[in-house]
VOGU-3710 file (C-alpha; in Angstrom, 3 decimals, decimal comma):
1> msgagdavra> 0,014/0,063/-0,022  2,723/2,364/0,851  4,171/1,613/-2,861  0,831/2,834/-4,336  0,588/5,823/-1,926  4,138/6,961/-2,793  3,060/6,808/-6,416  -0,208/8,650/-5,884  1,578/11,565/-3,992  4,405/11,825/-6,774
11> flrglgqtli> 1,708/11,988/-9,417  -0,032/14,788/-7,673  3,052/16,556/-6,756  4,127/16,332/-10,523  0,462/17,446/-11,691  0,940/20,455/-9,315  4,069/21,635/-10,544  2,649/21,248/-14,040  -0,264/23,476/-13,315  2,190/26,228/-11,626
21> tlglvvllfc> 4,189/26,163/-14,638  1,194/26,477/-16,909  -0,123/29,198/-14,795  3,185/31,198/-14,964  3,133/30,793/-18,686  -0,364/32,220/-18,900  0,441/35,270/-16,697  3,713/35,912/-18,799  1,648/35,745/-21,916  -1,051/38,063/-20,219
31> gyevyftnvy> 1,847/40,481/-19,449  3,118/40,522/-22,897  -0,370/41,081/-24,366  -0,978/44,136/-21,809  2,510/45,503/-21,601  4,219/45,343/-24,794  1,441/45,778/-27,097  0,683/48,927/-25,155  4,161/49,969/-25,700  3,815/49,430/-29,317
41> tskeqsrlgd> 0,585/51,622/-29,606  2,032/54,299/-27,594  4,760/54,585/-29,909  2,483/54,379/-33,118  0,029/57,193/-31,494  2,983/59,498/-31,062  4,182/58,900/-34,746  0,736/59,387/-35,995  -0,010/62,459/-33,962  3,130/64,142/-35,454
51> dlreqwaepa> 2,366/63,034/-38,748  -1,090/64,380/-38,444  -0,120/67,858/-36,942  2,458/68,412/-39,668  -0,102/67,736/-42,434  -2,578/70,061/-40,596  0,143/72,713/-40,438  0,277/72,652/-44,305  -1,695/75,114/-46,133  -5,456/73,492/-46,727
61> adkpgpvlvg> -6,809/72,934/-49,985  -9,398/75,295/-51,047  -12,636/73,270/-50,395  -15,707/73,907/-48,737  -16,642/71,985/-45,734  -14,393/70,228/-43,079  -10,887/69,367/-44,406  -10,005/65,796/-43,633  -6,629/64,434/-44,625  -4,602/61,137/-44,065
71> talgtglael> -7,386/58,813/-45,398  -5,135/56,170/-46,485  -5,551/52,975/-44,678  -3,422/52,761/-41,562  -2,780/56,513/-41,282  -4,212/59,337/-39,098  -7,634/60,928/-39,770  -8,383/62,817/-36,697  -8,211/62,900/-33,127  -10,667/61,714/-30,342
81> wiprvdmvgd> -11,448/63,623/-27,182  -13,621/62,097/-24,477  -13,593/64,149/-21,095  -15,549/61,610/-19,269  -12,707/58,928/-19,364  -9,668/61,449/-19,242  -9,096/60,983/-23,044  -8,214/64,497/-23,287  -4,662/66,413/-24,036  -1,842/64,114/-24,368
91> qakvvvegvg> -4,243/61,436/-23,771  -6,475/62,181/-26,812  -6,144/59,187/-29,413  -5,477/59,588/-32,937  -8,161/57,885/-35,071  -6,684/55,913/-37,867  -8,425/54,932/-41,342  -9,215/51,507/-41,159  -10,212/48,658/-38,858  -8,210/45,761/-39,917
101> hedlkrgpgh> -5,991/43,992/-37,374  -2,932/46,138/-38,189  -4,961/49,323/-38,241  -6,257/48,762/-34,838  -2,908/47,929/-33,488  -2,295/51,536/-33,927  -5,063/53,059/-32,384  -8,966/53,386/-32,807  -10,066/52,903/-36,456  -12,527/54,568/-38,605
111> ypgsalpgqv> -14,724/52,190/-40,801  -14,027/53,163/-44,459  -17,052/54,075/-46,260  -18,865/55,398/-43,053  -19,321/58,955/-42,666  -16,339/61,505/-42,121  -16,865/63,777/-38,781  -19,319/66,369/-39,301  -20,931/64,948/-42,548  -24,630/63,549/-42,368
121> gnvvvsghrt> -24,739/59,681/-41,660  -22,766/57,772/-39,172  -19,079/57,868/-38,384  -18,273/54,628/-37,041  -15,127/54,051/-34,789  -14,009/50,890/-33,322  -11,291/50,033/-30,930  -9,781/47,862/-28,485  -10,648/47,380/-25,101  -7,864/45,633/-23,231
131> tygapfnrld> -4,745/45,524/-25,610  -2,887/47,679/-27,841  -3,102/50,790/-25,487  -6,890/49,839/-24,968  -8,445/53,092/-25,883  -11,874/52,143/-25,410  -11,199/50,222/-21,976  -13,713/52,750/-20,212  -16,188/53,179/-22,602  -18,925/51,805/-20,698
141> elrvgdavvv> -18,409/54,738/-18,271  -20,078/57,151/-20,818  -23,584/58,443/-20,037  -26,225/60,015/-22,041  -25,335/63,503/-22,467  -21,334/62,883/-22,398  -19,198/64,640/-24,668  -17,130/63,072/-27,483  -15,042/65,718/-29,484  -13,602/64,989/-32,619
151> etrdtwftyr> -10,745/67,061/-34,051  -9,782/67,540/-37,550  -7,377/70,128/-39,218  -9,780/73,053/-38,653  -12,542/72,085/-36,809  -13,850/70,666/-33,480  -16,822/68,503/-33,741  -18,792/67,904/-30,492  -21,084/64,957/-30,282  -23,295/64,191/-27,426
161> vvrqqivapt> -24,034/60,682/-26,306  -27,713/59,517/-26,697  -27,540/55,776/-26,143  -25,422/53,049/-24,833  -26,337/49,103/-25,739  -24,856/45,859/-25,969  -25,553/43,710/-29,072  -24,286/40,541/-30,734  -21,066/40,613/-32,654  -23,114/40,088/-35,793
171> avevtypvpg> -25,360/42,992/-35,296  -24,008/45,097/-38,059  -27,128/47,167/-38,326  -25,735/49,825/-35,769  -23,103/50,655/-38,219  -25,611/51,853/-41,019  -25,938/55,240/-41,818  -29,125/55,215/-40,382  -28,622/52,525/-37,708  -30,986/49,861/-37,798
181> dktakpvkkl> -32,381/50,380/-41,002  -30,058/50,082/-44,133  -32,356/51,513/-46,720  -33,377/54,716/-44,812  -31,818/58,070/-46,161  -29,858/59,561/-43,337  -30,552/63,114/-41,997  -28,769/63,186/-38,891  -25,178/63,450/-38,045  -24,124/60,387/-35,610
191> ltlttcnpky> -20,930/58,911/-34,279  -21,070/55,428/-33,185  -18,071/53,787/-30,877  -17,794/50,016/-30,763  -15,608/47,600/-28,587  -15,608/44,221/-27,302  -17,543/43,558/-24,123  -17,432/42,590/-21,654  -13,703/43,326/-20,733  -11,287/40,338/-21,822
201> saktrliita> -14,075/39,096/-23,832  -15,697/39,316/-27,486  -18,775/37,775/-26,567  -20,800/40,743/-27,266  -20,175/44,336/-28,659  -20,522/47,632/-26,530  -22,150/50,527/-28,891  -22,017/54,232/-28,224  -24,223/56,400/-30,449  -23,749/60,048/-30,301
211> elqtalaksa> -25,401/63,139/-32,149  -23,402/66,148/-33,703  -23,982/69,112/-31,172  -21,811/71,636/-32,572  -19,131/72,449/-35,051  -16,560/75,058/-33,996  -13,895/76,445/-36,074  -10,345/75,714/-34,052  -9,495/79,202/-34,849  -11,982/80,131/-31,943
221> geppaltgsa> -10,369/77,986/-29,576  -11,181/74,852/-27,763  -15,052/73,735/-27,341  -16,736/74,367/-24,308  -16,900/70,820/-23,877  -13,000/70,587/-23,312  -12,715/73,933/-21,125  -15,258/72,800/-18,669  -17,651/75,621/-19,595  -20,332/72,945/-20,837
//
């Protein structure tokens, strides 16, 4: 019996050591996912921000309406400011054009073909919630009435949250120009933010819908939503 007992104890010790090793491997992998991907995105955001500001400093083309540059996939399109979650100042995020894997590694991505900031329709922006800088990590904290500000070359577009919802990953109707109705003609100027839900899972999608409130020329200074006066 003692021989059998020793064999069982040896097996359990070996099993325990194996589980500890596997646990350490998982922890190291999680550390890599969180730390190193964040470092990569931080560098990309800095580079994209510098490129975007250089473009904005160049003379604008003589065209009516908002001037948007950098629409090639993976390049900067605009900057996103969300006061509620402290995404302001140096923490504002450059929105890149595209929602492919490589695009979203650089920052929140604008769905090609969706409206551009300030236009009638639906500006759709997707972002990671837990890795690659986790730009939308705190998106669930947004409430109706909160400001989401999009900065372009010459204009501050202030959107106000009108709805938060959880949908299935297949619910592409939230990205339509008129959310929920593919055939309807858009008349509103909307902004939709999408991210995985809950945190550390892709089971569902968290959707924030906002509607344009004001468009302020940058020559007039920062909008009230960023100065605390509204």
